[in-house]
N, C-alpha and C positions, 0 to 999 in steps of 0.2 A: 624635500618631503621624505619622511621615513616610511619604510614599508609597514603597512598595517597587517600583522599576522592574522588578525581575526577575519580578514577578507580574502585570505589565501586558501586554496583547496589543499586538503591533505594529499590528494593524488593529482599529480601532473602528468600530462600526456606527452611523452618523449617521442619525437618524430625521427629517430635515428635508425630504427629497425622496422620500417614499414614493410608490409607484405609486398611481394613482387610477383609478377606474372609475365612470362616470356621475356625476362630480362629488364622489365620496367616496373615502376611502382604500380600496384594494383589499385587504381584510384577508386574503382567501384567499391571495393572492400574498405578502403580508407574512409570513404564517405559514410559507410554504415558504422564504422568504428567511431568516427567523429560524432555521428548522430547519437549513438549510445552514450558517449561521454558528455555531450552537451545537455543531457537530461539531468546531470548533477547540478548542485547549487552553484559551485564555483568552477571556473574553467580556465586552466592554465596549459598552454601549448608551448613546447620547447623544441626549437629547430636550430640549425646552424648552417653557415655558408657552405660547408663541405659535406654535410650529410647526404648520403645517396648520390655522391658525385655531383653535388650541386642541385639535385632535383627535389630535395626535401622542402626547401622554402617554396618552390613552385607548387608542390603538392599541398602545402598549407594554404596557399592562395585559392587553389581550386576546391579543396574539400572543406575549407573553413571560411575564409574571408569572403568569397563570392556567395556563400550560402547562409551566412549568419550576420546579424547586425554587428558593427564594429565594437559597440560598447557591451556586447554580451560575452566577450571572452578576453583573455589576456594572452599576448603573444610575445615570446622571447626568442632572440637569436643572438649570434656571437660573431665577433671579429677575429679572424684567424691570422695569427702572427706570421705563419709560414707562407702566406700569400702576399705579404707586404714587402715590396722591393724598394719603394721610394715613398716619400711623404704623401704624394697625391693618391697613392693606392688606398689609403685609409678612407678618404672621402669617396673614391670610386666604388670601393666594395660596399660601403654603407648605402650609397645611392642605388646600387644594383640590388641590394637586399630589399630595400623599400619597393622597388619595381617588381622583383620576383614575388614578394609576398602580397603585393597589391595594397599596401597600407601607407598612411602618411606618418605614422609613428610606431615605435615599439614600446610596449608596456615595460619590458625588462630587456636590457642589453648588457652583454657580457664580453669582456676580453677573454678569448677562448684559450683554455688549457695553459694557464700560467704555470711555469715550472722553472727550476734553477737553470740558468744558461740562456740559450738562444731566444726562446719565446719571450721571457721576461725582458731580456735585453732589447728585443725589438720593440716592445711596447714602450719602454723607456726612451729609446732612441727617437721614436716618432711621436713622443709626448701624448700617448693615447689616453692616459688618465685624464689629463686636462681637456683633451678633445672630447672625451665622453661627457664630461661635465658641461662643456659648451653645448653639446647636442641636447643635453637635458634642459639647459636654459632656453634653447630654441624650441623646445616642446617636441622634439623628434624622438626623445627617450624619456620615459617616465621614471624609471629606476635604473641605476647603473651599478654594476658589480663585476665579478669575474668568476670563472671556473678555475679550479686549482688542482694541480697534480704535483706540486713541489714539496719541499721540505718544511717542517714546522718553523725552522729558523727564517726561511724566506717569507712565510706567511706573516710572521710577526714583524718582519722588516717592512713589508708592504702596508700592513695595517697601521703601522706607526707613521709611515710617510704619507698615507692617503686616508685620513679619517673620514673623508667624504664618501667612501665606499658604503653602500647601503645593505649589501648582502653578498654572500660567498657560496658558491656551489662546490661541494666536495664529494668524493667517492666515499660512501659510508654504508657498510653492511656488517652483519655480525661476524662474518669470517675475517674481515680486514681490520678489525679493531686493533690488533697487535701486529699486523703485517709489517715487517721491517722496511718495506719499500713504500707502501701506501701510508702507514702510520695514521690511520683515520681517527683513532681515539685521541691522539695528541692534537690533530687539527681541530677536531670537534671541541676539545677543551679550550683551546686558544680562542675560538670564536665565541664560546659561551662566556668566557671571562670578560669579553668585551661587549657582550649582549648583541652580537651581530647575527641577524637572521640567517638561517642555513637552508639551502636547497640541497637535497640529497640526490646524487646520481649513482647509478649502479647498485641500487638496493638489493637486487637479486643477482648481482655479479654476472651480468651478461647471460642470465638464464641458468647459471650453474646451481643457484640455490632454489630453483624450481623443481629439480629432480636430483635428489642426493643419493640415489641407489636404493634398492629394496629395504635394506636393513635400517638405514637412517630415516627413510620416508616413513617406515612403520612406527618409529618413535613419535613423529609428529601426528600421525593418523590415530595413534592410540589415545592421544589427548583430545584432539579435535577431528574426529573422523569425517565430518562433512566438509572440511575446509582443505584447500589445496596446500601443498608444501610451500609454494611461492608466497602464500598469504602470511606465513610466519615471518618471512624476511621483510615484507612490506610493513607489517604491523610493528616489528622491532624498530625499524628506522623511524616510522611516524610517531612512535611513543616517546621518542627522545625530546626533552625540553629544548626549545629554541629552533626546532625543525619546522619550517613553515610549509614546505612542499616536498613530497617524495616523487621523483620522476620515475616512470616506468616506460621503457621503450617497447611498447606493445606491438606485436607482429601479426596478430590475427584477432578475429572477433571473440574467439573463445577466451583469449587472455584478457581482453578489456572487460568482458562480462564478469569474469572471475574477480578481477581487481575492483570492479564496481561493487560486487557483493562484499568484498573485504572492507571497503570504506563506507558502506552504507550501515548506519548504526554502529560506527567504529568502536571496537573494544581494544583498549591499550593492552600491551603485553603484561601479564601478571607475573608475580615473583616465581610462581611454580613453572610457568612457561619459560621464563628467563633461565631457570635452572636447566631445563631441557635444551634450550639453545646453547648454553655453555657446555653441556655434555656433548652435544653434536659438534660444536666447534673444536673441542679437544680431539674428538675422533677424526674429524676431517683433516685437520692440520697435521695429523700424524702420518697422512698419506701424501707424499710429495705430488703437487699438482702444478701445472703451468698456469700462472696467474693471468691468463688472457681473458678479457671481458668482451671479446668479439665486437669491439668498437669499429673495426675495419678501417682504421686510419691507414693501415699498412698496405692494403690491397690495391688501391687505385694506381700507385706508383710502382708496383712490382713488375719488373721487365719480363718476368717469366710467367706472369698471370697465375701465381700460386694463391690459392685461397687459404692464407696462413691461419686465420682463426679456426677454420674447419679442420685443418691438419692438427692443430693443438687440441681441439675438442676430441678428436679421435685418440690421440695419445693419452689424454687425461682419463678417458674411459678405459683404455687398455691398462693404464697403471693401476686402476682400481679393480678391473675385471680382466685379467690377462687372457682369458679364454673366450672373450666375447666376440663371436664370429660376426655379429651384426656391425660392429665398428669397422672391421676390415671390409665388409661389403659396402658400407657407406663410403669408405675411402676409395674403393675401386670405382664406384659410380662418380665420385667427386672428380677423380683424375681423368675421366673421359671428357670433361668439359673445362678443366683447368689444369695448371701445372702440378707436377709431383713434387714432393719434398726434396727429392734428389736433383731436381732441376735448379735448385737455388744456386746462384752464382756469387753469393756473399757480397753483394754490392753495398749493403748496409742502409739502403733507403728506408727499409721497414723500421730498423732500430732508431733512426733519426726522428721518427714521428710517433713512436709507441709511448702512450702516456703511462704505461705500467713499467717502462724501462726494462723490458725483457731482453735477454741475450738471444735474440731470434735466430741469428746465424748458427749458433751452437745447438739450439733446440731443433733447428731444421736438420742438422746433421744426425741428431738422435732419431728424429722422426724417419729420416731416410733409411737409417739402419734397421728400424723396426718394420716400416711399411713397404719399402721398396726393395728389400733384399730378395734375391732370386729364390724361387721355390725349389 
């Protein structure tokens, strides 16, 4: 059964960056966020086995599955290659996901974060593509695909070997169109050539495109003063042909209400607006930034408990605004509850799971020199 794009929502609710309170998911706020979103015509929720240290799927059960009829929403989750050690793990993880989410089937199921090397090799070794199609035949999966962080060459190889794939999820935003690591424009074109529906992740690049600094924000506000800066990134991604859903990892009620406004009576990006986006893109890429999307895959396994994405967020701000005292205050508060950049022991665990393939060890050395140097 092919995916019917006409029945897919433009906005998908990503459950990777849920609000937290006292170190746990703030379920009361998540309930309200789900209620806001469920008022929309189409409802698509995206979670994964590893999000929030394994608690995201459980949150989906509590905030969504227990509170709404099963046929009133679509639920997607993912199989993590890095948790598979033997063949039996595939079935074990899937069964655990069904139990965590409190469902009998998943509307969409993905092989998580396919990239060149270990992840893809693991999925091939344990025959996960055929396993996914078997689950579809059993009725436990309605649609089968994968999320992708690899090279254009690998994407073409996979699509040739597996024409059964119904959709692909890629990182796509206006800043990463020509990013030499992400290469999202090339990935997008490969999928469009084959007419494969696309789910977009990181449309706001982990929140980076929601606040671009006063000068750049002013360019967007001059054209659409009543709309948020984040809305430009979401409208850009959703205006592209072949995109069936744009995921937003919404972290609070303010974000979800803003996104709902953006997608209510949706207006595609105009040629004039695209010219503004192109101008902003040229300006932003001229300032070197660490390409962290704050996915936090790196943090659970860090032996020094360093909040790596927050360290990089601080450095990115200081690269653009060297005299910004607020960033250093933020870092000071951060390190009262987590490790400092200089605590890094260069174990490489973070680099092994980073979907952006960042040289985290070297970047942490830079951060330590800037943030932890003695006054």
